[in-house]
TIMAR-544906 format. One record per residue (C-alpha): x, z, y; residue number from 1. Coordinates in nm, 3 decimals. Each point is the difference from the previous one (the first is absolute). Last residue first. Layout:
# TIMAR-544906
+---------+---------+---------+-----+
|       u |       w |       v | seq |
+---------+---------+---------+-----+
|       X |       Z |       Y | NUM |
...
+---------+---------+---------+-----+
This chain:
# TIMAR-544906
+---------+---------+---------+-----+
|       u |       w |       v | seq |
+---------+---------+---------+-----+
|  -3.186 |  19.103 |  26.323 | 271 |
|  -0.200 |   0.096 |   0.313 | 270 |
|  -0.363 |   0.037 |  -0.102 | 269 |
|  -0.294 |  -0.167 |   0.177 | 268 |
|  -0.335 |   0.103 |   0.142 | 267 |
|  -0.229 |  -0.248 |   0.172 | 266 |
|  -0.261 |  -0.040 |   0.272 | 265 |
|  -0.126 |  -0.293 |   0.200 | 264 |
|  -0.210 |   0.076 |   0.306 | 263 |
|  -0.278 |  -0.178 |   0.186 | 262 |
|  -0.301 |   0.123 |  -0.198 | 261 |
|  -0.362 |  -0.080 |   0.087 | 260 |
|   0.035 |  -0.363 |  -0.112 | 259 |
|   0.067 |   0.123 |  -0.353 | 258 |
|  -0.338 |   0.173 |  -0.003 | 257 |
|  -0.027 |   0.372 |  -0.063 | 256 |
|  -0.316 |   0.084 |  -0.192 | 255 |
|   0.159 |   0.258 |  -0.223 | 254 |
|   0.357 |   0.089 |   0.095 | 253 |
|  -0.042 |   0.364 |   0.092 | 252 |
|   0.025 |   0.236 |  -0.296 | 251 |
|   0.020 |  -0.242 |  -0.291 | 250 |
|   0.371 |   0.051 |  -0.066 | 249 |
|   0.125 |  -0.334 |   0.124 | 248 |
|   0.353 |  -0.084 |  -0.121 | 247 |
|   0.089 |  -0.226 |   0.295 | 246 |
|  -0.313 |  -0.207 |   0.067 | 245 |
|  -0.106 |   0.185 |   0.317 | 244 |
|   0.347 |  -0.061 |   0.144 | 243 |
|  -0.011 |  -0.376 |  -0.031 | 242 |
|   0.245 |  -0.096 |  -0.271 | 241 |
|   0.376 |  -0.006 |  -0.056 | 240 |
|   0.074 |   0.096 |  -0.361 | 239 |
|  -0.273 |   0.119 |  -0.239 | 238 |
|   0.213 |   0.151 |  -0.147 | 237 |
|   0.319 |   0.160 |   0.134 | 236 |
|   0.240 |  -0.246 |   0.158 | 235 |
|   0.363 |   0.021 |  -0.103 | 234 |
|   0.222 |  -0.043 |   0.306 | 233 |
|   0.246 |  -0.278 |   0.081 | 232 |
|  -0.231 |  -0.153 |   0.260 | 231 |
|  -0.274 |   0.248 |   0.092 | 230 |
|  -0.013 |  -0.037 |   0.378 | 229 |
|   0.015 |  -0.380 |  -0.032 | 228 |
|  -0.326 |  -0.002 |  -0.197 | 227 |
|  -0.194 |   0.089 |   0.315 | 226 |
|   0.127 |  -0.322 |   0.159 | 225 |
|  -0.122 |  -0.198 |  -0.300 | 224 |
|  -0.343 |   0.170 |   0.033 | 223 |
|  -0.025 |  -0.079 |   0.371 | 222 |
|   0.092 |   0.245 |   0.272 | 221 |
|  -0.155 |   0.140 |   0.319 | 220 |
|   0.248 |   0.066 |   0.279 | 219 |
|  -0.173 |   0.213 |   0.263 | 218 |
|   0.043 |   0.057 |   0.371 | 217 |
|  -0.071 |   0.355 |   0.120 | 216 |
|   0.002 |  -0.005 |   0.381 | 215 |
|  -0.372 |   0.051 |   0.050 | 214 |
|  -0.083 |  -0.372 |   0.017 | 213 |
|   0.199 |  -0.037 |  -0.323 | 212 |
|  -0.229 |   0.242 |  -0.181 | 211 |
|  -0.311 |  -0.185 |   0.118 | 210 |
|   0.162 |  -0.331 |  -0.099 | 209 |
|   0.066 |   0.135 |  -0.348 | 208 |
|  -0.367 |   0.096 |  -0.029 | 207 |
|  -0.097 |  -0.357 |   0.092 | 206 |
|   0.239 |  -0.139 |  -0.262 | 205 |
|  -0.152 |   0.234 |  -0.256 | 204 |
|  -0.342 |  -0.150 |   0.067 | 203 |
|   0.116 |  -0.362 |  -0.001 | 202 |
|   0.236 |   0.028 |  -0.295 | 201 |
|  -0.225 |   0.196 |  -0.235 | 200 |
|   0.175 |  -0.010 |  -0.338 | 199 |
|   0.346 |  -0.127 |   0.096 | 198 |
|   0.044 |   0.214 |   0.309 | 197 |
|   0.256 |   0.232 |  -0.155 | 196 |
|   0.134 |   0.351 |   0.058 | 195 |
|   0.243 |   0.142 |  -0.254 | 194 |
|  -0.047 |   0.316 |  -0.205 | 193 |
|   0.308 |   0.137 |  -0.165 | 192 |
|   0.122 |   0.220 |  -0.285 | 191 |
|   0.371 |  -0.025 |  -0.082 | 190 |
|   0.134 |   0.187 |  -0.302 | 189 |
|   0.323 |   0.170 |  -0.105 | 188 |
|   0.124 |  -0.042 |  -0.357 | 187 |
|   0.344 |  -0.107 |   0.112 | 186 |
|   0.116 |   0.212 |   0.292 | 185 |
|  -0.105 |  -0.021 |   0.366 | 184 |
|   0.280 |  -0.100 |   0.237 | 183 |
|  -0.116 |  -0.364 |   0.019 | 182 |
|  -0.373 |   0.065 |   0.032 | 181 |
|  -0.003 |   0.091 |   0.369 | 180 |
|   0.228 |  -0.290 |   0.088 | 179 |
|  -0.217 |  -0.231 |  -0.208 | 178 |
|  -0.314 |   0.113 |   0.186 | 177 |
|   0.169 |  -0.081 |   0.330 | 176 |
|   0.113 |  -0.340 |  -0.127 | 175 |
|  -0.354 |  -0.092 |  -0.100 | 174 |
|  -0.131 |   0.111 |   0.341 | 173 |
|   0.247 |  -0.222 |   0.186 | 172 |
|  -0.019 |   0.123 |   0.363 | 171 |
|  -0.017 |  -0.354 |   0.140 | 170 |
|  -0.285 |  -0.079 |  -0.236 | 169 |
|  -0.233 |   0.261 |   0.147 | 168 |
|  -0.065 |   0.347 |  -0.143 | 167 |
|  -0.356 |   0.122 |   0.062 | 166 |
|  -0.121 |  -0.164 |  -0.322 | 165 |
|   0.272 |   0.204 |  -0.171 | 164 |
|  -0.188 |   0.328 |   0.051 | 163 |
|  -0.299 |   0.027 |  -0.231 | 162 |
|   0.171 |   0.214 |  -0.265 | 161 |
|   0.374 |   0.009 |  -0.058 | 160 |
|   0.047 |   0.249 |  -0.285 | 159 |
|   0.346 |   0.052 |  -0.152 | 158 |
|  -0.022 |   0.196 |  -0.328 | 157 |
|   0.339 |   0.154 |  -0.074 | 156 |
|   0.199 |   0.009 |  -0.321 | 155 |
|   0.264 |   0.271 |  -0.058 | 154 |
|   0.367 |   0.009 |   0.100 | 153 |
|  -0.122 |  -0.056 |   0.354 | 152 |
|  -0.126 |   0.358 |   0.027 | 151 |
|  -0.257 |   0.018 |   0.281 | 150 |
|  -0.074 |   0.297 |   0.226 | 149 |
|   0.324 |   0.099 |   0.174 | 148 |
|   0.131 |  -0.356 |   0.017 | 147 |
|  -0.315 |  -0.133 |   0.164 | 146 |
|  -0.049 |   0.299 |   0.229 | 145 |
|   0.354 |  -0.044 |   0.133 | 144 |
|  -0.088 |  -0.351 |   0.121 | 143 |
|   0.242 |  -0.271 |  -0.111 | 142 |
|  -0.244 |  -0.191 |  -0.218 | 141 |
|  -0.263 |  -0.004 |   0.274 | 140 |
|   0.240 |  -0.088 |   0.282 | 139 |
|   0.156 |  -0.268 |  -0.222 | 138 |
|  -0.342 |  -0.150 |  -0.068 | 137 |
|  -0.055 |  -0.078 |   0.370 | 136 |
|  -0.300 |  -0.236 |   0.006 | 135 |
|  -0.217 |   0.269 |  -0.160 | 134 |
|   0.049 |   0.206 |   0.315 | 133 |
|   0.085 |   0.367 |  -0.028 | 132 |
|  -0.156 |   0.346 |   0.018 | 131 |
|   0.093 |   0.150 |  -0.335 | 130 |
|  -0.232 |   0.244 |  -0.180 | 129 |
|   0.077 |   0.217 |  -0.302 | 128 |
|  -0.187 |   0.106 |  -0.312 | 127 |
|   0.102 |   0.223 |  -0.290 | 126 |
|  -0.121 |   0.092 |  -0.344 | 125 |
|  -0.046 |   0.323 |  -0.195 | 124 |
|  -0.178 |   0.192 |   0.276 | 123 |
|  -0.252 |  -0.278 |   0.070 | 122 |
|   0.081 |  -0.197 |   0.309 | 121 |
|  -0.166 |   0.061 |   0.334 | 120 |
|   0.231 |  -0.236 |   0.191 | 119 |
|  -0.254 |  -0.276 |   0.040 | 118 |
|  -0.259 |   0.226 |   0.156 | 117 |
|   0.270 |   0.140 |   0.224 | 116 |
|   0.062 |  -0.363 |   0.094 | 115 |
|  -0.267 |  -0.011 |   0.269 | 114 |
|   0.248 |   0.012 |   0.287 | 113 |
|   0.227 |  -0.245 |  -0.178 | 112 |
|  -0.286 |  -0.241 |  -0.062 | 111 |
|  -0.091 |   0.017 |   0.369 | 110 |
|   0.359 |  -0.088 |   0.089 | 109 |
|  -0.036 |  -0.337 |  -0.178 | 108 |
|   0.324 |  -0.109 |  -0.168 | 107 |
|  -0.085 |   0.075 |  -0.362 | 106 |
|   0.184 |   0.113 |  -0.314 | 105 |
|  -0.114 |   0.240 |  -0.274 | 104 |
|   0.248 |   0.136 |  -0.254 | 103 |
|  -0.167 |   0.122 |  -0.319 | 102 |
|   0.113 |   0.223 |  -0.287 | 101 |
|  -0.191 |   0.054 |  -0.324 | 100 |
|   0.034 |   0.343 |  -0.165 |  99 |
|  -0.376 |   0.035 |  -0.053 |  98 |
|  -0.011 |  -0.310 |  -0.225 |  97 |
|  -0.333 |  -0.178 |  -0.041 |  96 |
|  -0.182 |   0.193 |   0.269 |  95 |
|   0.325 |  -0.002 |   0.193 |  94 |
|  -0.003 |  -0.378 |   0.031 |  93 |
|  -0.353 |  -0.020 |   0.138 |  92 |
|   0.053 |   0.287 |   0.243 |  91 |
|   0.337 |  -0.140 |   0.103 |  90 |
|  -0.160 |  -0.332 |   0.094 |  89 |
|  -0.269 |   0.152 |   0.217 |  88 |
|  -0.346 |   0.054 |  -0.142 |  87 |
|  -0.100 |   0.059 |   0.267 |  86 |
|   0.076 |  -0.199 |   0.312 |  85 |
|   0.310 |   0.074 |   0.207 |  84 |
|   0.047 |  -0.251 |   0.285 |  83 |
|   0.230 |  -0.284 |  -0.101 |  82 |
|   0.266 |   0.008 |  -0.269 |  81 |
|   0.186 |  -0.311 |   0.109 |  80 |
|   0.260 |   0.028 |  -0.277 |  79 |
|  -0.057 |   0.242 |  -0.289 |  78 |
|   0.313 |   0.090 |  -0.197 |  77 |
|  -0.104 |   0.161 |  -0.328 |  76 |
|   0.164 |   0.213 |  -0.268 |  75 |
|  -0.143 |   0.108 |  -0.336 |  74 |
|  -0.067 |  -0.338 |  -0.159 |  73 |
|  -0.114 |   0.023 |  -0.361 |  72 |
|  -0.126 |  -0.358 |  -0.022 |  71 |
|  -0.340 |   0.094 |  -0.143 |  70 |
|  -0.117 |   0.309 |   0.189 |  69 |
|   0.208 |  -0.001 |   0.318 |  68 |
|   0.041 |  -0.373 |   0.051 |  67 |
|  -0.355 |  -0.076 |  -0.112 |  66 |
|  -0.144 |   0.270 |   0.227 |  65 |
|   0.205 |  -0.139 |   0.286 |  64 |
|  -0.140 |  -0.349 |  -0.060 |  63 |
|  -0.356 |   0.129 |  -0.037 |  62 |
|   0.009 |   0.195 |   0.327 |  61 |
|   0.165 |  -0.285 |   0.187 |  60 |
|  -0.262 |  -0.241 |  -0.131 |  59 |
|  -0.276 |   0.234 |   0.121 |  58 |
|   0.148 |  -0.008 |   0.351 |  57 |
|   0.006 |  -0.380 |  -0.005 |  56 |
|  -0.359 |  -0.012 |  -0.126 |  55 |
|  -0.104 |   0.233 |   0.283 |  54 |
|   0.161 |  -0.235 |   0.253 |  53 |
|  -0.171 |  -0.310 |  -0.140 |  52 |
|  -0.341 |   0.163 |  -0.013 |  51 |
|   0.045 |   0.121 |   0.360 |  50 |
|   0.098 |  -0.355 |   0.108 |  49 |
|  -0.297 |  -0.169 |  -0.170 |  48 |
|  -0.181 |  -0.037 |   0.334 |  47 |
|   0.270 |  -0.244 |   0.120 |  46 |
|  -0.014 |  -0.086 |   0.371 |  45 |
|  -0.230 |   0.291 |   0.076 |  44 |
|   0.226 |   0.224 |  -0.209 |  43 |
|   0.295 |  -0.103 |   0.215 |  42 |
|  -0.178 |   0.084 |   0.326 |  41 |
|  -0.115 |   0.336 |  -0.137 |  40 |
|   0.352 |   0.085 |  -0.115 |  39 |
|   0.149 |  -0.095 |   0.336 |  38 |
|  -0.251 |   0.206 |   0.197 |  37 |
|   0.050 |   0.296 |  -0.233 |  36 |
|   0.378 |  -0.025 |   0.034 |  35 |
|  -0.021 |  -0.014 |   0.380 |  34 |
|  -0.240 |   0.298 |  -0.003 |  33 |
|   0.257 |   0.214 |  -0.189 |  32 |
|   0.057 |   0.067 |  -0.369 |  31 |
|   0.049 |   0.289 |  -0.241 |  30 |
|  -0.352 |   0.053 |  -0.133 |  29 |
|  -0.018 |  -0.201 |  -0.320 |  28 |
|  -0.283 |  -0.228 |  -0.113 |  27 |
|   0.208 |  -0.272 |  -0.164 |  26 |
|  -0.046 |  -0.223 |   0.306 |  25 |
|   0.132 |   0.272 |   0.229 |  24 |
|   0.303 |   0.080 |  -0.216 |  23 |
|   0.094 |  -0.369 |  -0.027 |  22 |
|  -0.032 |  -0.037 |   0.378 |  21 |
|   0.219 |   0.311 |   0.030 |  20 |
|   0.273 |  -0.144 |  -0.221 |  19 |
|  -0.014 |  -0.338 |   0.179 |  18 |
|   0.034 |   0.148 |   0.348 |  17 |
|  -0.232 |  -0.073 |   0.292 |  16 |
|   0.134 |   0.042 |   0.352 |  15 |
|  -0.084 |   0.264 |   0.259 |  14 |
|   0.067 |   0.302 |  -0.218 |  13 |
|   0.373 |  -0.058 |  -0.024 |  12 |
|   0.126 |   0.316 |  -0.170 |  11 |
|   0.338 |   0.147 |   0.093 |  10 |
|  -0.082 |   0.169 |   0.332 |   9 |
|  -0.328 |   0.128 |  -0.141 |   8 |
|   0.166 |   0.216 |  -0.265 |   7 |
|  -0.285 |   0.045 |  -0.250 |   6 |
|  -0.144 |   0.352 |  -0.035 |   5 |
|  -0.365 |  -0.100 |   0.014 |   4 |
|  -0.046 |   0.194 |   0.323 |   3 |
|   0.257 |  -0.211 |   0.186 |   2 |
|   0.372 |   0.082 |   0.032 |   1 |
+---------+---------+---------+-----+
């Protein structure tokens, strides 16, 4: 095991990984040279990439705050958690309601090794971590940590942030989200951000090619395609919008141009 405590035999340090690229661009420290090289190449192709990624993170914070403070959600299932970055989802939720419970899910071994930061719940609440692939909902729903942490007689907030653009058509991202939502009771919520190239097609297309060249092909979606994820659900105002336009709170949205954001965001209630 290396000095940083990560199991070297499980972590591929030679190839860039989307979670570590995201961490690097957001100013984190849990990345390798391959991730830094990839992030620098992508930012050269689209200098607004850091603005875009910060806006996505800020959307997640606002969406969770809404669910905890206004919608009364006390349980969360967070898919594609990524490398811990404060405030983490449970920190936001437990500020509003200390007894909130969170299950985090990711399939990157580095996230597992860093998950102690995710598991540091307040004494009244609870957090758990499942290592599983988003494309295998049954493994997530069947994990012991899921059943031990979440009570399916009460609503759950399902968060799927900045992940479906890495799910290609053959894997049916809409169907995957449906399979995760199906067992959740009425009154549950879905919060998502969905990659799009509609506002800066050339620049975002170049970034997508950089990802694809590193073994991470992307499926960027149009507005009608984003709508498919929310069919049958009750959208919370303002509906499906670019992430910086979803209930801005004045803390980070000033000066952001639409062409700097390549992500739709929305929150919706399951009837």
